[in-house]
N, C-alpha and C positions, 0 to 999 in steps of 0.2 A: 328410578322412575320407569314405569312400564312404557314401552314405545307408543302404545295407543294414547295414553294419558299425555305423554310428552308431545305428540303430534297435535292433540287438541290444545294443549297449552301454547305451543308455538303458533298455531293458527289464531288463537285469541290475541296473542301478543302482536302478531303481524297486522291484525285488523284494527289496532288502536294506534292512530297517528300520534306522534310526539307534538307538543305545542311548538309552533314555529313562528318566526318573525314574518310579518306581512311582506317585507321587502326582500326576502330571500326566496329564490326559486328552489323548492325542495319537492321530492316525490310526495304523493299523497300519504303513503305509509313509509315508516322509516326503513323497512326491509325491502322496499321496492328497488333499491339500488343493487340488491344481490341477485345473482342468477340462481336458478333452481338448485344447482349443485352446491352453491355457497349456503343456501338456506338449509339444505340437508346436512351440510358440514357443521353448521352451528347447532342444529338439533343433535347431531351425533356427538359433538363436543360436550353437550349437556348430559348425554346419556352414558357415554363410555368413559372408563377410568384413565385412558391414555390417548395421546394424539394418534398413535399408530392404529389403535382400535377404532378411533373416531374416523380416521381416513378410510379404513376398510369399510366401515358401516356406510359412510357417505359415498363410497365408490369413487374416491379420488386418491391420488398418490400421497404418501406421507410428505414428500417434498412440496407438493402443491398446497397442502393444508398448512404447513409451516410458513410458506410464502404468504398465504392469505392472512394468517395470524399476524404477520409483520406489517400488513397494510392497515393504515390508520382507520379507515372506515369500517372494514370488516371486523377489526379488533374492537372498535367502539360498539358495534352492534352485537358482537359476541358478549362483551361485558354487560351490555344492557339486558340481554337474554339471561345471563347468569344472575343478575340482580333480581330480575322478575321471578326466576325460578326460586331463588333463595327467599324472596319476599313471600311467595306462596307457601314455602315450607315453614316459615316462621308463623304465618297465619294458622297453619295446621297445628303447630305445637301449642299455640295459644288456645286453640279450640280444645285440645286434650289436656291442658294444664290442670283443670279441676279434677279430672279423673286420675291423673298421675299423683296429685297431692293426696287424694282420697286413698289410693293404693298404698302409698308410703305410710300414711297414718294407720291404715288397717294392719299392715305388716308390723309396724312399730308397736301397736297395741295388742297384737296376737301373742299371748303367752305361750302358745304351742309352737310358734315359729322358732327356728334356730336363733340363738342369741346374736350371732354375727349378722343375720338378716335384720333383726330388730335394731341393732346398733347402727348399721349402715343406713337404714330408713330414717332413724332419728337424726343421725349426722347430716344426711341429705336435706331433711326438712329444716334443720337449724341453719345450714349453709345458705339455702335459698331464702330463708327468712331474713338472715343478716344481709344478704346481697340486696334484697328488696328494700330494706331500710336504707342501706347505703345509696342505692339509686334514687330513692325519694329525697334523701338529704342532698345529693348532688344536683338533682333537678331543681330543688328549692334554691340552692346557692347560685346556679346558672340563671334562674329566673330573677333573683335579686341583682346579680351583676348586669343582666340585660336591662333591668329597670334603671340602675345607676347610669349605664352608658346612654340610654335613651334620654334621660334627664340632662346629662352633660351635653349631648348633641343638641337638644332643644334649647338649652341655655346659650350655647355657642352660636346657634343660628339666630337667636333674638338679638345678640350683640352686633350682628352684621348690619 
């Protein structure tokens, strides 16, 4: 992720508060509990491949960053930032999925393309097609089980 994009991402993430219980005293934003160096450290952890490089980018010692990662609140906020970043990446892959499928289909149908490229494209399309069917089947089974569980809970609650 480009540093400018990561900074914009982090700023949007910081500006959206998590839902909280009314009886808990919490900061307005989930990242308000962090100091500026810790915020930079989380951003660096998202951008850099190693803790050592992240520490250098955040301008803190490796030891400090490791200590922060061991702290429950810092680690929780880092995991939240990772989930947000990954969620955005998944959204981007969904955006480009039709183009990817079209590219694979074009390669598969191109008789002038090398045979290994055509076979790979065909295999990839079949694999994703099969996985899509399996996911649909699994979702239907989960939905059916949830319906049975809900009905059982409803019956149990009426007996009380």
